[in-house]
N, C-alpha and C positions, 0 to 999 in steps of 0.2 A: 561545518560541513552540512550540506543539505542532503536531507534522506527521508524515505517516506514515513509520514505520521503513523505509525500503525495503532495506536489508541485511536485515531480517527478513523482507519479504516475498518479496524473489528466493532468499533460503534454504530458506523453504518452498515455493516454486514448483520451485525445482531438486529438492527432496526428493520431489516429487511427478511429477518428470519432464515439467514443463510450461514452454514458452516464456512470454516474458511477454505473448504475442500469445493463446497458449492459455489463459491465465490471464483474460486480457480477455474473451474468447470464453465462457469458462464462467460469469465473472459479471455476462454482458450488457453489456458498454461495449467502444468500439470501441478498438483498441489506441493510437491516437495519444492519446485522452483519458485513458488509465490512464499512459500514459507523460508527460503534462502533471502528473498529480495526484502521479506519483512524484518527478518532478523539483522539486515544489515548486511550478511555474509556475500551476498552479490548485488550490485548496483542496478537499479531499474532503468529503463530506457524511456524515452518520452513516448514511444510507441505504446509500450504497457501502461505509461501512466494514464494515457489520454483513454485507454481502453476502460482502465479503473475507473476514471473519472466519469466517461460516458455513461456507466453501468450504475453506479452511484449516485447520478444526477449532481454532480459539482463541478464546481472550477477545478482544474489539477494543481493548481496551489493550495487549495484546503486539504491536501494529501500528503504535503510536504511539510517538513519541520528543520529549522535552522539550529543547529547546535555548534557553538564556539570551539575550536579544536585547543587544547591545550589551558582551557579554565577549569579551574576547581571551584566545585558549587560549594 
């Protein structure tokens, strides 16, 4: 399953001195909506992924992670 790499997003926000709420404001999203996306409760669209990557100055793929379903670690 492909999902947002929350650790990478949070690391990049900290590097820029932004809280999660400030980051949400900067991409034009409600803080609770961003929280639901980061937790995996809601899937994000390419539109929002593009906005996030532009603001964080990285490639969209750098904000994604892949986890295999049904595999125990």
